[in-house]
N, C-alpha and C positions, 0 to 999 in steps of 0.2 A: 355545501362547500364551491365556491364559484372561483374559477381562474379565468383571467383575461388574457388574450393573446394580443401583444401589441405589435404594429409593423417595426422590423428592425431598424430601418432608418431612423424612424421616429425615437425609439428608446436610444439609439445612438447619440443623436441630436440633443436630446434632453439631458442624457447621463455623462457625456463626455467631459472631463476636465483636463487641463493642461498640465505637462510635465516634462523635465530633462533628466537626462542620465550623463554623468560625468564619466569617461573612461580614459585611463591613463596607462598606456602600454609599458611606460618606463616604470611602473610600480609591478614587478613581476614578483610571483611568490612560488608556490611548490608546482613541480612537474607532473603532468597528467601521464599516469600509466594507461588508463582505459577505462571503457565502459563495457557493461556486459550482463549475462544471465547464466543461468545454471542449465545443464543438460543431466540431470540426476535420477529421475525416476520416468517411467514410461517410454523408455528407450524402445521396447518392443512393439508399442503402439505404432510409433513411427517406423519400423521395420516392416510392418504389414501393408503399408501403402504401395501403391503401383509407382512404378519408375518416375512417370510424368508427374503424379501427385507429390512425389518426394522432391521434385525439382521445384515445384511451385513452393512448397513447404520452405525448403531451404534458400531459395532466391528470396523469399518474404523475410525470413528470420536474419540470415548473414547479409545479404547484399542490402536488404530494405533498411536495416539498422547500422549498417557498416560497422558491425561489431569488432571490438578490440580486446575483449576477454572472454573466454568461455570457461565456466565452470564444471566441473566433473566430480566424480567421487572415485575414490580408490576402493573397489568390489573385489580386491583379492584377500578378503578375510576368508573367502572359500577360495581355496587355491585351483579349484577346478572350474572357477566361474568362467562362462563363455562371454567374451568381451565384444563378440563381433557387432553388436548393434552400438554399442559406445564407439567402437573404432569407426563405424560407417559414418556415424555423425560427424565425429572430428574431422575425418578426413574430407566430409562435403563443405564444412566450414573453411578449411585451409585450401581446399580449391577454388574457392570463391575470394578468400581475402589474405590467402597467403601468410606471411610472417607477422603481417598487422595484428592478426588474432592470436593472442597469447592463451595459454591454457593454465588454470589454476585448479588444483586437485586437492580436495579436502578428504580426509578418511572419517567415515562414520561410525567405525569400531575396529579395535583389534580382533583379531581372530580368535573364535571361541575358545581355541586351546590355550590361549594365554589371559583367559578369565577365569575366576573361581566357579561363576556359573555355567561354563562350558559352551555358552551360546553368545552370538552376535548380539541377540536383541536383549533390552534392556528389561523387559517383563519375565524374564526367566531367572532372575535374581531375586531372593527375599530380602536382601539388604543391600545397602549401598556398597558395601565392600564387595558383593558377588559380582557388581556391575564394573567394577575397576579392574586393573591388572591384577595377577596372581602374585603371591608373595614369592620371593626366590632368594634363597641363601647364597651369599658370596658374589652377587651382582655388584660390579664396582659402581655402580651409580646410585645405588639405595637399596632398600629392602624389597623391592618388587621387580618383574622380569622386565626392566628396562632395555637390556641388551637383546632380549628377544624380540621384542617391540622394534627396535631400531633395525636390527636383521630383517625383520619381515617388511619394513619399509623399504628398505635397499633392494630387497629380491622383487618386490612389486614393481618398484620403478624399472627394474632390467626386464620384468616381463612386459610392461607396457612398452618399452623402449623397442624390444623385439617385434612389437606388433605396429611399429611406427608412430608411438606416442610417447612424446616427451615433455612431460609439463614444465613450465616457465616457473612456475611459483607452487609451493605445497603448504598446506595446514595440517600438522599432525594428527589434529583431532577437532572435528566439527562440534562445537558447543560443548566443551568439556565439563560444563557446571549443569547440563541438563539431563535430568532423568527423563527416558523417553521409552516407550514399549517396543519401537522400532530399534534398528541399529545404534548403539551407543556405547561408549566407555567413558566412565567418569574419572576425571582428575581433579585433585585439589590443586592452589596454586603451587603449593610445596607439599611433599609427602606426608601424611598422618600416619598412625597406627592402624586406620582403616582403609584409607584411599591412597592411591599412588600419586605422586607428583606431577604437575606438568613441567616444571622447572627440571627436575631430573629426567624425565622423557624427553624434553628438547635437547638436554645435552647430550644425551646418547643418539638421538637421531642425528644430530649435528656432526658427531664424529664419526658414525657409521657412514655418512654421506660425503664427508670431507675427502678430496681427490676423486671422487667419482667423475666419470666424463658425463658431460652434459647435466651436472649436477644443478637442481633446481634451486631456487632461492626459497628461503622458509620464512612464511608468514606465520604471526600467532599474536595472541592466544585463542582468538576467534570465539568469545564468548557468547551466550545467548542475548545479551542485551548490555547498553552502556548505562543504566540506571544505577543509583545507588553504589556508586563507585565500583561496579562489577568490574570492568575493565581492569582498573588499577590495582585490584586485589591481586589479579594475574600477573600484570605486565611487571608490577614492582618487584616480584620474586624473581623475574627472569634475568638472566644473563644476557643484555642486550647485544653482545658481540656475536651471539648465537642466531639473531634474527635480522633478516634483510630488510623486513618491514612488518608493521602492526595490521592487525585484522580484526573486526568486530561485527557483531550482527546488531540490529535495532528492534529487537521483539520486546524491550521494555526501555523507557527513558529516566523512569524515576519521578514522574511528575504527572500530574493530571491523572486521568482514568487510564491507568498504564496497560493498555493492549493493544494489538496491531492495528485493528480496525478503526480504534478512536485515534490513535497516533498519526494515522493516514491523513485524518480530518483535523488533526491539529499539530501541524509540522514544527510548531515553535516549541513544543515540548522538548525538542533535541537540541535546541539551539545552546542551552547551559552546559548539559554533559559533553557534548562535542567540543565546546570551547575548552572545558576543562581538560579533556584529553589531548588536544592539539597543543595546549600552554606547556605540557610536560614531555609529549612525545613526538613532537614534529621534526625530530632529527632524522626520523626515518619516514618513509612513504608509509601512510595510513590508508588502508582499503576496505572499504564496507563491502562485506562478501556475501551476505543474504539479509533480505527482508522482503515481506510481502503482507498485505492486509489480512491474509487468513478468511477471506470473504469466497464463498463458493460462487456468488453470482457478481457479475461486474458493476462496479460503481463509477458513474459518471465522474464523480468526485475525485477518484483516485488519479485521475489523469494529472489535475492541478496539484493534488498532493504529493505525487511522487517528484514532480518537477520543483515544488518547493523544498521538499526534503534535501534533494540532490543540491540546491541553491545554497542551503545552510550549510550542507557538507562541505562543500568547495570552497565556501568563503570562512565561515566561522570555525569549521571542524578541520580545516586543512587537509581535506581528503585528497588523494591522487587517484583514486579509483571508486568505481562504484559498481557491484553486480547485484541485480535484482535476483530475487530467488529463483524463478523459473523463465528460461527462455521459451522451452517447450513445456506444456504439462498436460495432465489429464482432466482436471477438473477445477481445483483452484485457480480462478480467473487471474492472471497476471499479465503476460505479454502474448504469448501465443498458445491457445489452446489446441489440442488434437485429438480427433476422433477417427480411429480406423474403421469404423463402419458399422460395428457391433453395438457400440453405445454402452453406457454405464449407468445402471439403476442406482443411485445412492441411497434411496430410502426403501426400496423393496415393494414400492406402491405404482412403479411405471413411470415414475418421474426421472427420465433419463435426461444426464447432463448433456448428451449429444446423441444424434441421429444420423446415420449415414455417413459417408466419407467427407470429413470437412475438417478446416482449421477455423479457430477463432481469433480475429485480431481484436484484443481488448484496449480499453484506453490507455493503459500503462505503456503498452507499445509506443504510442505516439509521445509520450513524456519522455521516455528514454530516447526516442529517434532525435529529439531537438538537441540532445547532448551528442549521442554516439555517432550521428551522421555528420556532424558538423564540426567536430572537434578531434583532432588527430593526437594519438600518443606523442610525448615529448613536447606538446605544447605547454605553456605556462598559464596558470590561472593569474590575471591581471586586475588592477583595481577598477571596481564599477561602482558608483554611488549615485544615489537619488534621494530627494527629500520627500517623495510620495511614498507614505506609509504603506500602500496596499500593493506597489510594485516591489518583486524581489529580484534582483538582477545579479548575474555572474558573468564574467567575460573571460575569454582565453585567447592568447596570441601565439603565433608560431614563433619557434626560437629564432628563425632569420628574420621576424619583423614583417613579413609580405602579407600575413594573412591574419584576420582576426573574427572571433564568433561573440556576439553579444546575446546573452538569452534573457529575456525578460518574462517574468510570471506576474500576471495581474491576478492577485488573489482576492480582489473586492468584487463588490456586487455590482458595480457601475464600470462603464467604460472609460477609459484614459486617453487622451489625444497627446501622444508622444512627440516631441521635436527630437528626430535622431540624432544620436550623438554623432559628434564630428571627431573623425580619427585622421591626424595629419598624414596628408599623402595617400588617403585609403578612401574608396568609395565602395558604396554597398553594390554587390553583385548576386545576391540571393537574399530574399525574405520569406520566411516559412511562418505559418500561423496554425494553432490547434484551438479551437474552442470547446468547453466543457460540453456544451450542448449543440454543437455543430459539426461541420465536417473536419476530418483530422488531418494534419500534414499537408496542408494546402499552400502552394505557393502564391504570394500577393505581389502586388507591384510596389517595387521599390521607390520610394518617395524620399522627400526631406522630413517628411513626418509620418506618422503611423497611428491608426486608431488600435489601442489595444482594449479589446472587448472585455467585458466582465469575466472572470473567470477563465482567462486563456493563458497560451503560451505563445510567445513570438521569438524567432531566432533571426538577427540580421547578421548576414556574412560579409566581411570586408575583404577587399583585396587591393593591394598596392597598385598604384597606378590607375585604377578603375576610376571612370569619369562620374562625376556628381550626378545622381540620377534627375531626369529632366522634369519629372511629375512633381509638383509641389501641393497637390491636394490631398489630404487625408481622406481615406475612404475605408469603410468597414467592408470589404470584400470577399470575406471567406466562403460566401454562398456563391453557388454557381447558378445558371439561368434555370435549372431544372429543380432546384432545391428551395423549398420554403422553409426558413428556419424557425423552430419555435422559440419563444421569449417566455421566459418564466416569470411571473410576477407574485408578489404575496397574494395568497388566498384568504378568506375568512378566518377568523380565529375557529378554533376547535374545542367545544365543550366537552369535556372529560365527564364531568358529572355536575348536577345543578341542583341541589336539594331542594329548591323551590318548586321544582317539577317531579322529583321523585322521591318516595320514601324508602325506597330500598338500599339497605345498609349491609346487605348479606354479601357484598363484594370485600367486606373487611374482614381480615383474619388476625387474630391475636397470637403473636408468635412465642408468648410466654405465657405458662400457665397462671401467673399472678397477675396479669392484665384482665381486668374487665372487659367484656364484648362492648364493641361499637353500637351505639342506640341511636334511633332518630328522634330529634327533639322539635316541639311545636311550639313551647313557650316563648312568647315575643322577646327579643333580645335587640334591642336598638332598632327596632322596625323589622327585624329579620324572624320570619316565624317558621322555617324550616332549615335545619342543618343536622349535620352528623356530630355528635358528640364522641369524643374519641378519648377514651383513657390511656394516661402514659405513666410513666415509673413512678413520679411523686417522689423520688430520692436520687442520690447520686450514684447514677449509673456505673461511675469509675471508681467507685468504693473498692478498695483492695481488701477491705475486711471480709467482703462476700455478703454484707448485709443486703445490697442491692446489686443486680446485674442489669445487663443491657437488655431493655425489652422493646420490641419493635411491634408496631401495628402495620400489617401489610393491606395495601389498597390494590386489589386486582383491577386493572385498566381496561382488559378486554382488547379485543384484536384492532379496532379502529383506534383505541388509546394507545396501543402499542406504536402503530404508525405516526401518531402526532408525536411521539416522544423521539422518533427519528426524524421526521421532518421538519419540526418546528423550532423556534429559537430559545424559547422559554415557557415555563408555567408560572400563571398568575394564580396563587392560591389565597382564596378570601377566607381569612381565620381569626381567632380570637382566642385567648386564653380561657379556660373555665373558672378562673379565679381574678382576684383583682391584681394580681402579679403578672408581670410580662413574662411570656414563655418563649424559651429559646428552642428553636426545633431543628432537628436533623433531618434532611428531606433528600431521599435519593431512590433510584431505579432499582429494579429488581428483576432477574431473570428466574422464574419460579420462586425460590425464596433466597438467593444468592444476592448479597447486597453490592450495588454498584454506586459508588459515592457522586453525588451532584454538589449539593452544597450545605454548609453547617451553620447552626446558631440563626436560622431564619427566624423573624420576629412575629410572634402571635401577641397582639396587646393585651394588656389586661384591662384596658378602658374602653377600647372600642373595636370594631372590625377594622382588620388592617390587610390591604392586598400585598402580598409579599411574592416577590419574583424569584423563580428559580432558574437559572439558565440551563440549557440542556446542550451545550455545546460539547460535552462530555460524552453524551449518549452515544454518539458514532454509531456504529453497527452491531451495537450490544444485544439489541433486541429485546429491551426489557418488556416485561408483561405486567408489571406492577409497580408501585411506590412504596418505599419504606418510610415511615414516620417513627423518630424516637426522640425523647426529652427528659431531663429531670424533672419537668414540670408535671403537674397532676394530670393536666389533660388539656385538650384544645378543642375547639368548636370549628367545623369546616361546612362553609354554606356553598362554596362553588370552587371548581378547579378547571381553569381554561389553558389551552395551550395557545399561544400567540405566536406572529411571526413566522406563520406556516408556508411552504412552498409545496406546489404539486406540479410533477414534471408533466408537460403536455403530452396528450396522447393523439396530438395532430399528425405528428410524424413519428412511427415505431422505428426507434433506433435498433440496428442489427450490427452484431459483431462478427456476423459470419463471412466467410471469404470463400468462394467456391474454388476448389482445385480445378476442376475441368468444365468444358462446354457442358451445360445442364439443359440446352434446347429440348433435349427428348424427355425431360421429367415432367411430371404432372405439376401444374402450375395454377396458382390462385390469383386472382384480381382484386384488389382493394383501393378504394379511393382514399384521399388523404386524411379521411376521418374514421379510417377502418372499417368502413361498410363494404361487405362482400359483395361482389359484381358478377364474376364470371369463374369458371374452373375448366380446364382442359389441359392440352399439352403445351409447353410454353412457346413452341415454335409457331403454333397455330395464332399466337397472339400478336406476332411481331412481324413488320416488314423487314426487308432487307437492310434498312438504315436504323434499324431499332428501335422505331417508333411503333405505336400501336396501331393495327389494323382492325381492332374489334368496334363495334358500333357503340361509342361512349362518346359524352361531351369532351370538348378541347380541354387539355389540362394535364396536370401530372398525376400519376398512379403509381400503385406498388405491385409488383408481380413477384408473388412467392414460389419458391421451390425450396426442398430440403436442403439445397446447397447454398441458398442466401436470397438477398432480395436485391431486385433490381427497379430503379425508378424509371419509370417509361412514360413518355409523352404521347399523348394523342394530338396531331397537329390539326 
C-alpha cells in the first residue's frame, strides 16, 4: 500500500473551487439557550487532581469553551450520597462563567425503595416491571408510586439548593426507554399494567414543584434516540403545558447502519427525523441533551461529524441547545478526558487509557468550541444558504443586531474558496478554523475571502461598525511555521482475497447446517480458472411457512481486511451466479457472526462475471471482521474481493490529544524526527535552550519531544 504526501499549497491550489454564502439577519428563527457538555461520571477523578491541575482543567473546559450549559445527574437516589465532588465542579464553572452557565439536571434512576427490584441498577430486576416504579394503591396520578417519586424529586432539589446548586432545567428521567445495567428506571409513554407511565410521572412532578422557589424548568421526555418516531411516541402522550421544553438523545436515527459511531460519520441520517420533530414540536425550545460516538479511541472524523450534526440540528431540527455527552470523562473520548495519575486498564492486559496526571483534548472539543465560544445565549438562528453541496452552514445573530457568527463546515474531500458573506453594516473581527488533520481552533487572517480546507470547520465573527478587512487574498494558513501538515491522498486498492493467487477457502463458515461448505473451483469459467463456489439458500428465505430460512455464508476478512472495511469507500466483488439465472445477493459486514447491513440485492450475473460495488460508508467504527452473504439463489462464484478508495493517515506527524497540566521539564523525554525515528532520550530540560529551541546535536528542522505529559514540537535552529 502506498501513500503520497503532497505539499499543502499545491493541494489547495489544485482542489479549491469558488463558493458563496448568503446570510440574512432579518430572517430570524429560534432563540439559542446554549451549548455544553455533561459532568456525570468520574467526578472523583477530578477531585484527586492538585489545585493547580484543577485550575488548568477548569480553565480549559469552562473558559476555553465559553460553556453555557452544564449537564449533571441527580444522584440522591442514595439520600446519603456525598455530593462534594459534583458541587466543586459546578462551583468552578460558576466562578468562571457566572450566570451564563446554566445547569441541566437529569435523573438516572428513582431510589431503589421506589422500585420493585429495590435497586437503582437495571440489572437487578428479572423483568421490565422490576425496573420501573413500584405499584401503589390510592396514588392520585395512577397505579404506581408517582407521588413518592415527585416528592423525592422535590426533596432532592431542596438538598442540592442547600449546597448552592440550583438547576435551571431538569429532566425527570434520563432515557426512560433504555434498559441498562447501570442506574435506570423504565417508563412507558403512558402507564401500562407492567410499567409506570412518563405522562403520569410528569404530572406528579409538575404539581410537586409548582410554587417552589427557584423552580427549575422541566424538559422531557429525553428518550434514547429519535429514530422510528421514538420521541413522538412519548411526546404525543404528554400534557405540553407541563413541559418548558423538549429533550432527546441521538443514539439512533432510524436510518442507515443505526449506531452511534456510524451516525457520527453520516450526520445526514439525522436530517429527516429532526425535521419531523421540529415540524410538530417547535412551539417550545428543543434541546439535544446527550450524544457521543461511543468510541474508546479518538477519531479525527468526529470533529467534522459533530459540527455537521449540530448544523443540521440548529437549521432543520430547530434546536435551541446542544449538550454533548461528556465535558469531562474517564475513557470514552469526547471533549476532555481526565486521568488522575493511576491510569485505567480497560482490558486487564496492561493497555492503559491514560498514564500519569493528564487531560486529553479530543477533536470534538474543537467542534463544540466553534459554537459555544462564538454564539451567546439569547442569540437567534438566522438564515444562511449556499449552493455548494459540501458546505454545511448555520448563522446566529445577537438580538440587538450588533453581532453575528457564521459557522461553515466543509464536509467534502477538496478545499473550497469562499467569498465571505457580506452583512450590512458589519465587518469580520475574528476568523477561526479547525482542520480534521491539522491544527485545531487556530485564528486565521480576516479577509474578503477564505479558503475552507477539506474536512474543516470555519467560524467568521462579525461586529457592527467593524471595518472591512484590508486583506483580499485567500490563504490556507492554519499551519504555523513549526508545523508540517500531513495531506492524505487515496492509497492503492486493498485486495482482501484473490482466488487466482490462493486456494484457501477455510476462511468461509456456513451459518446454517443446511448449507454446503464453500469449495475451491478450477474449472475454466469465462477464462477464470480460480474461484470460490459459495452455496446459498436456493429457496425463498422469507418464506413464512418455515420451508426455508435465512442462510448466511460468513467470510472472515482477517485483521487487514477489517482495517480496509473501516478505511475504504467500497468493496468491488467479482462474482457470478452458479446457474444461468441472475442471483441477487445481500452483502453485509459482521462482527463475529452479528450481521451489520451494507447493501441488498447486489447482482451476480448468470451469464458473465460481474464486478459489483458495495459501499462501505455505513461501516463506520463497527469494527467488522467478516462479511455476510445470503440470497434466494442457489449459489455464487467469487473470484476476487477488492477494497477501493482507501485512505491512510500519514505517520509523518503523530497527532497527540494530550494537554499537560504543569511544567514537565523535569520529566524523562524522548526525541523523534518527523518520520518517527528515535534520536535521543534524557530529561526534557537537557534538550532545550531557554527560548524553547533544541540544543541537541541534530540537523536543523522540526522534531517531536515526548514526555508522559504530552508532545512538544521543537525546532533546531
